[in-house]
N, CA, C and O atoms as a Tripos MOL2 file, in Angstrom:
@<TRIPOS>MOLECULE
protein
  240   239    60     0     0
PROTEIN
NO_CHARGES

@<TRIPOS>ATOM
      1 N           0.8130   -1.1950    0.0120 N.3       1 UNK1
      2 CA         -0.0230    0.0180    0.0550 C.3       1 UNK1
      3 C           0.9560    1.1590   -0.0100 C.2       1 UNK1
      4 O           2.0620    1.1640    0.5300 O.2       1 UNK1
      5 N           0.4340    2.1120   -0.7210 N.am      2 UNK2
      6 CA          1.1640    3.4670   -0.8480 C.3       2 UNK2
      7 C           1.0510    4.1650    0.4590 C.2       2 UNK2
      8 O          -0.0120    4.1270    1.0780 O.2       2 UNK2
      9 N           2.1430    4.8350    0.9360 N.am      3 UNK3
     10 CA          2.0040    5.6310    2.2470 C.3       3 UNK3
     11 C           2.3880    7.0670    1.7950 C.2       3 UNK3
     12 O           3.2910    7.3100    0.9950 O.2       3 UNK3
     13 N           1.5680    8.0250    2.4220 N.am      4 UNK4
     14 CA          1.9440    9.4240    2.2380 C.3       4 UNK4
     15 C           1.9650   10.1350    3.5140 C.2       4 UNK4
     16 O           1.4700    9.5900    4.5010 O.2       4 UNK4
     17 N           2.5390   11.4070    3.6000 N.am      5 UNK5
     18 CA          2.7080   12.1630    4.6840 C.3       5 UNK5
     19 C           1.3910   13.0450    4.9050 C.2       5 UNK5
     20 O           0.9720   13.7060    3.9560 O.2       5 UNK5
     21 N           0.7680   13.0680    6.0670 N.am      6 UNK6
     22 CA         -0.3650   13.9720    6.2510 C.3       6 UNK6
     23 C           0.1420   15.4080    6.1180 C.2       6 UNK6
     24 O           1.1430   15.7740    6.7330 O.2       6 UNK6
     25 N          -0.5470   16.2180    5.3180 N.am      7 UNK7
     26 CA         -0.1980   17.6220    5.1860 C.3       7 UNK7
     27 C          -0.2790   18.4870    6.4990 C.2       7 UNK7
     28 O           0.3690   19.5230    6.6440 O.2       7 UNK7
     29 N          -1.0710   18.0040    7.3720 N.am      8 UNK8
     30 CA         -1.3010   18.7310    8.6450 C.3       8 UNK8
     31 C          -0.2750   18.3670    9.7330 C.2       8 UNK8
     32 O           0.4750   19.2140   10.2180 O.2       8 UNK8
     33 N          -0.2710   17.0650   10.0990 N.am      9 UNK9
     34 CA          0.5940   16.6320   11.1980 C.3       9 UNK9
     35 C           1.7640   15.9460   10.7910 C.2       9 UNK9
     36 O           2.5370   15.4810   11.6280 O.2       9 UNK9
     37 N           1.9570   15.8440    9.5610 N.am     10 UNK10
     38 CA          3.2530   15.0260    8.9210 C.3      10 UNK10
     39 C           3.3350   13.6590    9.4160 C.2      10 UNK10
     40 O           4.4430   13.1230    9.4260 O.2      10 UNK10
     41 N           2.1780   12.9370    9.8830 N.am     11 UNK11
     42 CA          2.2850   11.5780   10.2630 C.3      11 UNK11
     43 C           2.1070   10.7740    8.9810 C.2      11 UNK11
     44 O           1.4120   11.1930    8.0550 O.2      11 UNK11
     45 N           2.7420    9.6240    8.9490 N.am     12 UNK12
     46 CA          2.6940    8.8900    7.7920 C.3      12 UNK12
     47 C           1.2310    8.0330    7.7570 C.2      12 UNK12
     48 O           0.8380    7.4040    8.7390 O.2      12 UNK12
     49 N           0.5590    8.0970    6.6060 N.am     13 UNK13
     50 CA         -0.7130    7.5160    6.5400 C.3      13 UNK13
     51 C          -0.8440    6.7540    5.1880 C.2      13 UNK13
     52 O          -0.1210    6.9760    4.2160 O.2      13 UNK13
     53 N          -1.8390    5.8380    5.2300 N.am     14 UNK14
     54 CA         -2.0230    4.9740    3.9540 C.3      14 UNK14
     55 C          -3.0220    5.7370    3.0640 C.2      14 UNK14
     56 O          -4.0870    6.2150    3.4540 O.2      14 UNK14
     57 N          -2.4810    5.7890    1.6960 N.am     15 UNK15
     58 CA         -3.3100    6.2720    0.6510 C.3      15 UNK15
     59 C          -4.0960    5.1140    0.1430 C.2      15 UNK15
     60 O          -3.5000    4.3060   -0.5680 O.2      15 UNK15
     61 N          -5.3010    4.9330    0.4010 N.am     16 UNK16
     62 CA         -6.1450    3.9050   -0.1930 C.3      16 UNK16
     63 C          -7.6670    4.2300   -0.0250 C.2      16 UNK16
     64 O          -7.9870    5.0580    0.8270 O.2      16 UNK16
     65 N          -8.5820    3.6470   -0.7600 N.am     17 UNK17
     66 CA         -9.9910    3.9950   -0.5100 C.3      17 UNK17
     67 C         -10.4240    3.6050    0.8610 C.2      17 UNK17
     68 O         -11.4910    4.0970    1.2300 O.2      17 UNK17
     69 N          -9.8720    2.9070    1.5900 N.am     18 UNK18
     70 CA        -10.3090    2.5630    2.9660 C.3      18 UNK18
     71 C         -10.0590    3.8700    3.9080 C.2      18 UNK18
     72 O         -10.7650    4.0890    4.8930 O.2      18 UNK18
     73 N          -9.0830    4.6400    3.5450 N.am     19 UNK19
     74 CA         -8.7940    5.9130    4.2830 C.3      19 UNK19
     75 C          -9.6890    7.0020    3.7500 C.2      19 UNK19
     76 O          -9.3600    7.7230    2.8090 O.2      19 UNK19
     77 N         -10.9030    7.0930    4.4300 N.am     20 UNK20
     78 CA        -11.9120    8.1450    4.0720 C.3      20 UNK20
     79 C         -11.3250    9.6530    4.1270 C.2      20 UNK20
     80 O         -11.9050   10.5660    3.5390 O.2      20 UNK20
     81 N         -10.1060    9.8630    4.8890 N.am     21 UNK21
     82 CA         -9.6110   11.1050    5.0770 C.3      21 UNK21
     83 C          -8.5000   11.4300    4.2630 C.2      21 UNK21
     84 O          -7.9600   12.5150    4.4760 O.2      21 UNK21
     85 N          -8.0430   10.6770    3.3470 N.am     22 UNK22
     86 CA         -6.9250   10.8310    2.5900 C.3      22 UNK22
     87 C          -6.9660   12.2970    1.8600 C.2      22 UNK22
     88 O          -8.0390   12.7240    1.4340 O.2      22 UNK22
     89 N          -5.9770   12.9130    1.7570 N.am     23 UNK23
     90 CA         -4.4830   12.6330    2.1020 C.3      23 UNK23
     91 C          -4.1140   12.8910    3.5840 C.2      23 UNK23
     92 O          -2.9460   12.8940    3.9710 O.2      23 UNK23
     93 N          -5.2570   13.1240    4.4480 N.am     24 UNK24
     94 CA         -5.0850   13.3280    5.8250 C.3      24 UNK24
     95 C          -5.1780   12.0410    6.5600 C.2      24 UNK24
     96 O          -5.7970   11.0860    6.0910 O.2      24 UNK24
     97 N          -4.5760   12.0040    7.6950 N.am     25 UNK25
     98 CA         -4.6230   10.8520    8.5410 C.3      25 UNK25
     99 C          -5.8320   10.6100    9.2930 C.2      25 UNK25
    100 O          -6.1390    9.4540    9.5840 O.2      25 UNK25
    101 N          -6.6190   11.6960    9.6710 N.am     26 UNK26
    102 CA         -7.8170   11.6370   10.5720 C.3      26 UNK26
    103 C          -8.6740   12.8440   10.1130 C.2      26 UNK26
    104 O          -8.2870   13.7310    9.3530 O.2      26 UNK26
    105 N          -9.9980   12.7360   10.7350 N.am     27 UNK27
    106 CA        -10.8930   13.8190   10.5710 C.3      27 UNK27
    107 C         -10.4010   15.0790   11.1770 C.2      27 UNK27
    108 O         -10.6410   16.1610   10.6420 O.2      27 UNK27
    109 N          -9.6790   14.9730   12.3420 N.am     28 UNK28
    110 CA         -9.0460   16.0880   12.9900 C.3      28 UNK28
    111 C          -8.1400   16.9250   12.0050 C.2      28 UNK28
    112 O          -8.2220   18.1410   11.8340 O.2      28 UNK28
    113 N          -7.3490   16.1460   11.4470 N.am     29 UNK29
    114 CA         -6.2320   16.8840   10.5140 C.3      29 UNK29
    115 C          -7.1920   17.5230    9.2730 C.2      29 UNK29
    116 O          -6.9100   18.6290    8.8120 O.2      29 UNK29
    117 N          -8.1230   16.8970    8.8640 N.am     30 UNK30
    118 CA         -8.9440   17.2720    7.6820 C.3      30 UNK30
    119 C          -9.5800   18.5720    8.0610 C.2      30 UNK30
    120 O          -9.6140   19.5010    7.2550 O.2      30 UNK30
    121 N         -10.1130   18.6690    9.3290 N.am     31 UNK31
    122 CA        -10.8640   19.8320    9.7640 C.3      31 UNK31
    123 C          -9.8840   20.9420   10.2030 C.2      31 UNK31
    124 O         -10.2740   22.1100   10.2270 O.2      31 UNK31
    125 N          -8.7630   20.6510   10.5130 N.am     32 UNK32
    126 CA         -7.7420   21.7560   10.7250 C.3      32 UNK32
    127 C          -7.3360   22.3990    9.4740 C.2      32 UNK32
    128 O          -7.1580   23.6170    9.4650 O.2      32 UNK32
    129 N          -7.1730   21.6970    8.4190 N.am     33 UNK33
    130 CA         -6.9230   22.0890    7.1650 C.3      33 UNK33
    131 C          -8.0470   22.9060    6.6630 C.2      33 UNK33
    132 O          -7.8040   24.0260    6.2130 O.2      33 UNK33
    133 N          -9.3030   22.4310    6.7010 N.am     34 UNK34
    134 CA        -10.4020   23.2030    6.2760 C.3      34 UNK34
    135 C         -10.4090   24.6420    7.0380 C.2      34 UNK34
    136 O         -10.5570   25.6930    6.4150 O.2      34 UNK34
    137 N         -10.2360   24.5830    8.4390 N.am     35 UNK35
    138 CA        -10.1760   25.8790    9.1930 C.3      35 UNK35
    139 C          -9.0840   26.7760    8.6510 C.2      35 UNK35
    140 O          -9.2400   27.9960    8.7030 O.2      35 UNK35
    141 N          -8.0270   26.2670    8.1520 N.am     36 UNK36
    142 CA         -6.9530   27.2630    7.5640 C.3      36 UNK36
    143 C          -7.6230   27.8350    6.3640 C.2      36 UNK36
    144 O          -7.5640   29.0620    6.2790 O.2      36 UNK36
    145 N          -8.2580   27.1820    5.4040 N.am     37 UNK37
    146 CA         -8.8770   27.7380    4.3400 C.3      37 UNK37
    147 C          -9.9490   28.6560    4.6530 C.2      37 UNK37
    148 O         -10.0570   29.6760    3.9710 O.2      37 UNK37
    149 N         -10.8490   28.3980    5.7060 N.am     38 UNK38
    150 CA        -12.0050   29.2640    5.9660 C.3      38 UNK38
    151 C         -11.4020   30.6700    6.6160 C.2      38 UNK38
    152 O         -12.0620   31.7080    6.5780 O.2      38 UNK38
    153 N         -10.1910   30.6050    7.1680 N.am     39 UNK39
    154 CA         -9.6630   31.7060    7.9140 C.3      39 UNK39
    155 C          -8.7760   32.5560    6.8050 C.2      39 UNK39
    156 O          -8.2120   33.6210    7.0590 O.2      39 UNK39
    157 N          -8.7630   32.0000    5.7540 N.am     40 UNK40
    158 CA         -7.8280   32.5040    4.5750 C.3      40 UNK40
    159 C          -6.4720   32.5990    4.9570 C.2      40 UNK40
    160 O          -5.7950   33.6000    4.7220 O.2      40 UNK40
    161 N          -5.9910   31.4570    5.6180 N.am     41 UNK41
    162 CA         -4.6130   31.4500    5.9900 C.3      41 UNK41
    163 C          -3.6700   31.0920    4.8190 C.2      41 UNK41
    164 O          -2.5060   31.4850    4.7480 O.2      41 UNK41
    165 N          -4.2870   30.3060    3.9070 N.am     42 UNK42
    166 CA         -3.5080   30.0260    2.7100 C.3      42 UNK42
    167 C          -3.6650   31.1390    1.6910 C.2      42 UNK42
    168 O          -4.7890   31.5740    1.4370 O.2      42 UNK42
    169 N          -2.5350   31.6350    1.0770 N.am     43 UNK43
    170 CA         -2.6580   32.6960    0.0690 C.3      43 UNK43
    171 C          -1.8360   32.3150   -1.1410 C.2      43 UNK43
    172 O          -0.8200   31.6230   -1.0840 O.2      43 UNK43
    173 N          -2.3840   32.8480   -2.2900 N.am     44 UNK44
    174 CA         -1.6140   32.6530   -3.5470 C.3      44 UNK44
    175 C          -1.0170   33.9660   -3.7850 C.2      44 UNK44
    176 O          -1.6930   34.9900   -3.6930 O.2      44 UNK44
    177 N           0.2740   33.9750   -4.1000 N.am     45 UNK45
    178 CA          0.9640   35.2270   -4.1830 C.3      45 UNK45
    179 C           0.6030   35.8080   -5.4440 C.2      45 UNK45
    180 O           0.4380   35.0530   -6.4020 O.2      45 UNK45
    181 N           0.4450   37.1580   -5.5880 N.am     46 UNK46
    182 CA          0.0650   37.8890   -6.6600 C.3      46 UNK46
    183 C           1.0190   38.7980   -7.1750 C.2      46 UNK46
    184 O           1.5330   39.6120   -6.4080 O.2      46 UNK46
    185 N           1.3520   38.7660   -8.4910 N.am     47 UNK47
    186 CA          2.2940   39.7060   -9.0520 C.3      47 UNK47
    187 C           1.5640   41.0430   -9.6070 C.2      47 UNK47
    188 O           0.7230   40.9550  -10.5020 O.2      47 UNK47
    189 N           1.8660   42.0780   -9.1260 N.am     48 UNK48
    190 CA          1.1850   43.2980   -9.6080 C.3      48 UNK48
    191 C           1.8750   43.6610  -10.9580 C.2      48 UNK48
    192 O           3.0410   43.3660  -11.2220 O.2      48 UNK48
    193 N           1.0180   44.3380  -11.7870 N.am     49 UNK49
    194 CA          1.4140   44.7910  -13.1390 C.3      49 UNK49
    195 C           2.8890   45.6700  -12.9920 C.2      49 UNK49
    196 O           3.8640   45.4660  -13.7150 O.2      49 UNK49
    197 N           2.8360   46.5740  -12.0200 N.am     50 UNK50
    198 CA          4.1320   47.1630  -11.8470 C.3      50 UNK50
    199 C           5.2930   46.4190  -11.6830 C.2      50 UNK50
    200 O           6.3490   46.7190  -12.2380 O.2      50 UNK50
    201 N           5.1360   45.3800  -10.8820 N.am     51 UNK51
    202 CA          6.1130   44.4900  -10.6390 C.3      51 UNK51
    203 C           6.6840   43.7040  -11.9900 C.2      51 UNK51
    204 O           7.8590   43.3780  -12.1570 O.2      51 UNK51
    205 N           5.6960   43.4970  -12.8250 N.am     52 UNK52
    206 CA          6.1180   42.7920  -14.1260 C.3      52 UNK52
    207 C           6.9220   43.8480  -14.8930 C.2      52 UNK52
    208 O           7.8020   43.4130  -15.6360 O.2      52 UNK52
    209 N           6.7590   45.0700  -14.8250 N.am     53 UNK53
    210 CA          7.5350   46.0540  -15.6200 C.3      53 UNK53
    211 C           9.1010   45.8280  -15.0940 C.2      53 UNK53
    212 O          10.0570   45.7890  -15.8690 O.2      53 UNK53
    213 N           9.1890   45.7050  -13.8380 N.am     54 UNK54
    214 CA         10.5990   45.5680  -13.3570 C.3      54 UNK54
    215 C          11.2700   44.3810  -13.8670 C.2      54 UNK54
    216 O          12.4850   44.3930  -14.0650 O.2      54 UNK54
    217 N          10.4970   43.2810  -14.1080 N.am     55 UNK55
    218 CA         11.0860   42.0830  -14.5580 C.3      55 UNK55
    219 C          11.6470   42.3120  -16.0250 C.2      55 UNK55
    220 O          12.6010   41.6180  -16.3790 O.2      55 UNK55
    221 N          11.1700   43.1400  -16.8000 N.am     56 UNK56
    222 CA         11.6330   43.3780  -18.0930 C.3      56 UNK56
    223 C          11.7130   42.1430  -18.9890 C.2      56 UNK56
    224 O          12.7440   41.8560  -19.5970 O.2      56 UNK56
    225 N          10.6050   41.4300  -19.0500 N.am     57 UNK57
    226 CA         10.4920   40.1330  -19.7410 C.3      57 UNK57
    227 C          10.4990   40.4420  -21.2290 C.2      57 UNK57
    228 O           9.8770   41.4320  -21.6140 O.2      57 UNK57
    229 N          11.0980   39.7400  -22.0280 N.am     58 UNK58
    230 CA         11.1030   40.0540  -23.6120 C.3      58 UNK58
    231 C           9.6410   39.4830  -24.0550 C.2      58 UNK58
    232 O           9.1570   38.4170  -23.6740 O.2      58 UNK58
    233 N           9.0410   40.4290  -24.9450 N.am     59 UNK59
    234 CA          7.9220   40.1230  -25.5890 C.3      59 UNK59
    235 C           8.0840   39.0090  -26.5750 C.2      59 UNK59
    236 O           9.1250   38.8470  -27.2110 O.2      59 UNK59
    237 N           7.0690   38.2750  -26.6820 N.am     60 UNK60
    238 CA          7.1610   37.1680  -27.7140 C.3      60 UNK60
    239 C           6.2640   37.3830  -28.9000 C.2      60 UNK60
    240 O           6.2400   36.5590  -29.8140 O.2      60 UNK60
@<TRIPOS>BOND
     1     1     2 1
     2     2     3 1
     3     3     4 2
     4     3     5 am
     5     5     6 1
     6     6     7 1
     7     7     8 2
     8     7     9 am
     9     9    10 1
    10    10    11 1
    11    11    12 2
    12    11    13 am
    13    13    14 1
    14    14    15 1
    15    15    16 2
    16    15    17 am
    17    17    18 1
    18    18    19 1
    19    19    20 2
    20    19    21 am
    21    21    22 1
    22    22    23 1
    23    23    24 2
    24    23    25 am
    25    25    26 1
    26    26    27 1
    27    27    28 2
    28    27    29 am
    29    29    30 1
    30    30    31 1
    31    31    32 2
    32    31    33 am
    33    33    34 1
    34    34    35 1
    35    35    36 2
    36    35    37 am
    37    37    38 1
    38    38    39 1
    39    39    40 2
    40    39    41 am
    41    41    42 1
    42    42    43 1
    43    43    44 2
    44    43    45 am
    45    45    46 1
    46    46    47 1
    47    47    48 2
    48    47    49 am
    49    49    50 1
    50    50    51 1
    51    51    52 2
    52    51    53 am
    53    53    54 1
    54    54    55 1
    55    55    56 2
    56    55    57 am
    57    57    58 1
    58    58    59 1
    59    59    60 2
    60    59    61 am
    61    61    62 1
    62    62    63 1
    63    63    64 2
    64    63    65 am
    65    65    66 1
    66    66    67 1
    67    67    68 2
    68    67    69 am
    69    69    70 1
    70    70    71 1
    71    71    72 2
    72    71    73 am
    73    73    74 1
    74    74    75 1
    75    75    76 2
    76    75    77 am
    77    77    78 1
    78    78    79 1
    79    79    80 2
    80    79    81 am
    81    81    82 1
    82    82    83 1
    83    83    84 2
    84    83    85 am
    85    85    86 1
    86    86    87 1
    87    87    88 2
    88    87    89 am
    89    89    90 1
    90    90    91 1
    91    91    92 2
    92    91    93 am
    93    93    94 1
    94    94    95 1
    95    95    96 2
    96    95    97 am
    97    97    98 1
    98    98    99 1
    99    99   100 2
   100    99   101 am
   101   101   102 1
   102   102   103 1
   103   103   104 2
   104   103   105 am
   105   105   106 1
   106   106   107 1
   107   107   108 2
   108   107   109 am
   109   109   110 1
   110   110   111 1
   111   111   112 2
   112   111   113 am
   113   113   114 1
   114   114   115 1
   115   115   116 2
   116   115   117 am
   117   117   118 1
   118   118   119 1
   119   119   120 2
   120   119   121 am
   121   121   122 1
   122   122   123 1
   123   123   124 2
   124   123   125 am
   125   125   126 1
   126   126   127 1
   127   127   128 2
   128   127   129 am
   129   129   130 1
   130   130   131 1
   131   131   132 2
   132   131   133 am
   133   133   134 1
   134   134   135 1
   135   135   136 2
   136   135   137 am
   137   137   138 1
   138   138   139 1
   139   139   140 2
   140   139   141 am
   141   141   142 1
   142   142   143 1
   143   143   144 2
   144   143   145 am
   145   145   146 1
   146   146   147 1
   147   147   148 2
   148   147   149 am
   149   149   150 1
   150   150   151 1
   151   151   152 2
   152   151   153 am
   153   153   154 1
   154   154   155 1
   155   155   156 2
   156   155   157 am
   157   157   158 1
   158   158   159 1
   159   159   160 2
   160   159   161 am
   161   161   162 1
   162   162   163 1
   163   163   164 2
   164   163   165 am
   165   165   166 1
   166   166   167 1
   167   167   168 2
   168   167   169 am
   169   169   170 1
   170   170   171 1
   171   171   172 2
   172   171   173 am
   173   173   174 1
   174   174   175 1
   175   175   176 2
   176   175   177 am
   177   177   178 1
   178   178   179 1
   179   179   180 2
   180   179   181 am
   181   181   182 1
   182   182   183 1
   183   183   184 2
   184   183   185 am
   185   185   186 1
   186   186   187 1
   187   187   188 2
   188   187   189 am
   189   189   190 1
   190   190   191 1
   191   191   192 2
   192   191   193 am
   193   193   194 1
   194   194   195 1
   195   195   196 2
   196   195   197 am
   197   197   198 1
   198   198   199 1
   199   199   200 2
   200   199   201 am
   201   201   202 1
   202   202   203 1
   203   203   204 2
   204   203   205 am
   205   205   206 1
   206   206   207 1
   207   207   208 2
   208   207   209 am
   209   209   210 1
   210   210   211 1
   211   211   212 2
   212   211   213 am
   213   213   214 1
   214   214   215 1
   215   215   216 2
   216   215   217 am
   217   217   218 1
   218   218   219 1
   219   219   220 2
   220   219   221 am
   221   221   222 1
   222   222   223 1
   223   223   224 2
   224   223   225 am
   225   225   226 1
   226   226   227 1
   227   227   228 2
   228   227   229 am
   229   229   230 1
   230   230   231 1
   231   231   232 2
   232   231   233 am
   233   233   234 1
   234   234   235 1
   235   235   236 2
   236   235   237 am
   237   237   238 1
   238   238   239 1
   239   239   240 2
@<TRIPOS>SUBSTRUCTURE
     1 UNK1         2 RESIDUE 1 A UNK
     2 UNK2         6 RESIDUE 1 A UNK
     3 UNK3        10 RESIDUE 1 A UNK
     4 UNK4        14 RESIDUE 1 A UNK
     5 UNK5        18 RESIDUE 1 A UNK
     6 UNK6        22 RESIDUE 1 A UNK
     7 UNK7        26 RESIDUE 1 A UNK
     8 UNK8        30 RESIDUE 1 A UNK
     9 UNK9        34 RESIDUE 1 A UNK
    10 UNK10       38 RESIDUE 1 A UNK
    11 UNK11       42 RESIDUE 1 A UNK
    12 UNK12       46 RESIDUE 1 A UNK
    13 UNK13       50 RESIDUE 1 A UNK
    14 UNK14       54 RESIDUE 1 A UNK
    15 UNK15       58 RESIDUE 1 A UNK
    16 UNK16       62 RESIDUE 1 A UNK
    17 UNK17       66 RESIDUE 1 A UNK
    18 UNK18       70 RESIDUE 1 A UNK
    19 UNK19       74 RESIDUE 1 A UNK
    20 UNK20       78 RESIDUE 1 A UNK
    21 UNK21       82 RESIDUE 1 A UNK
    22 UNK22       86 RESIDUE 1 A UNK
    23 UNK23       90 RESIDUE 1 A UNK
    24 UNK24       94 RESIDUE 1 A UNK
    25 UNK25       98 RESIDUE 1 A UNK
    26 UNK26      102 RESIDUE 1 A UNK
    27 UNK27      106 RESIDUE 1 A UNK
    28 UNK28      110 RESIDUE 1 A UNK
    29 UNK29      114 RESIDUE 1 A UNK
    30 UNK30      118 RESIDUE 1 A UNK
    31 UNK31      122 RESIDUE 1 A UNK
    32 UNK32      126 RESIDUE 1 A UNK
    33 UNK33      130 RESIDUE 1 A UNK
    34 UNK34      134 RESIDUE 1 A UNK
    35 UNK35      138 RESIDUE 1 A UNK
    36 UNK36      142 RESIDUE 1 A UNK
    37 UNK37      146 RESIDUE 1 A UNK
    38 UNK38      150 RESIDUE 1 A UNK
    39 UNK39      154 RESIDUE 1 A UNK
    40 UNK40      158 RESIDUE 1 A UNK
    41 UNK41      162 RESIDUE 1 A UNK
    42 UNK42      166 RESIDUE 1 A UNK
    43 UNK43      170 RESIDUE 1 A UNK
    44 UNK44      174 RESIDUE 1 A UNK
    45 UNK45      178 RESIDUE 1 A UNK
    46 UNK46      182 RESIDUE 1 A UNK
    47 UNK47      186 RESIDUE 1 A UNK
    48 UNK48      190 RESIDUE 1 A UNK
    49 UNK49      194 RESIDUE 1 A UNK
    50 UNK50      198 RESIDUE 1 A UNK
    51 UNK51      202 RESIDUE 1 A UNK
    52 UNK52      206 RESIDUE 1 A UNK
    53 UNK53      210 RESIDUE 1 A UNK
    54 UNK54      214 RESIDUE 1 A UNK
    55 UNK55      218 RESIDUE 1 A UNK
    56 UNK56      222 RESIDUE 1 A UNK
    57 UNK57      226 RESIDUE 1 A UNK
    58 UNK58      230 RESIDUE 1 A UNK
    59 UNK59      234 RESIDUE 1 A UNK
    60 UNK60      238 RESIDUE 1 A UNK
């Protein structure tokens, strides 16, 4: 069976249909991750247009 690391607690867990919480190891870890999303703790970095000018990328 394939084993993966739980994204929340870093404990090794089994990746299989029997693990209803995959990729997490438990309902607790799954809910902790959901809480982070709800609190907007996870962010995607944004590059502002002014910052793109500084990069001076060649036009294609």
